[in-house]
N, C-alpha and C positions, 0 to 999 in steps of 0.2 A: 472700928471696923473689925469684922471677924474674917475667918478664912473663906467663907462662902460669899462675902460681899466683894464684887469686883472693884478694882481701883481704876479710875479713869483719869486721863490727862486731857487738859483743855488743848484744843488745836491752836497752833500759832495764828497770828493775824493773816488774813487773806486779802481780799479786794478792798482797796480804799474806794470811796465814791468815784474818784477820777479814773482809777484803773477799771472799775466796773463799767463806766461809760465808754471807755476805750474798747473794752472787750465786747460790749454790745454793738458798737459801731464797726469795729474792724474784725472781730472774731478771734483776735489774738492780742496778747500783751507781752511785752518784754520786761522781765524783772531783773534789773541789774544786781549783780553781786549776790545772787541767790545761793550760789555754791562757792566754796572756797577753792583756791588753787590746788591745795593738797588733795581735796576730794576728787576734783576733775582729773588730776594726774593719776590717782589710784584707779579711777574708773577706766580711763584710756589705757592704762597698762593692762588691766584685766581684759579689755576687749582685744588688745594685741595678743595676749597669751592665748585666748580662746580662738582667735583667728588663725594663729600659727598651728595650734593643736588640730584645727579643722583642715589644715593643709591649704588654706587660701593664701594667695600672694597679696602683698601690700597693694592696695588700690582695687583689688578684685572684689566684686560684690560679695558681701558676707552678711548673713542673717542668723539669728539665734533665737530659739524658743526656750522658755523657762530659764532665762539668764541668771536669775537669783540662785537657782539650784546649781548652776555651773561654776560660780565663783562667789564666795561669801561676801566679797567687797560690795556686791550689788545689793545686798540686804539693806545697806545704808540709804539706798535710793528710795525704797518703798515708802517710808514715812519720814522723809527728810523735811525739816521745818522750812526749807526754802520754797516748797510748793504745797505742802500739806494743807495749809490754811485755804488755799484756792480750791483744792479738792473738796474740802468740807463745805465751802461756800457754794459750790456747784452741785454736789451730790448729797450733802448732809451726812449724818451718821450712817455708816454702813455696817 
């Protein structure tokens, strides 16, 4: 491979036949243990930091645009292997 040849990663596994049937029937699936406790803790802490920075009280409605730009911890959500295979199965290569 040379410098002009892009390198590609294969996406992780997505839907199994059983999960696909469930998705077709219910329109939603639950994927157990897709994310680790440490990841979830880091994401929740980042949301709290951003909520406080926005002056919102705990429990008050809070929304955020461009969240990846607001805290780098959210960059790990974008192509997380816990859901990326499902995205590829639904939308293909983007």
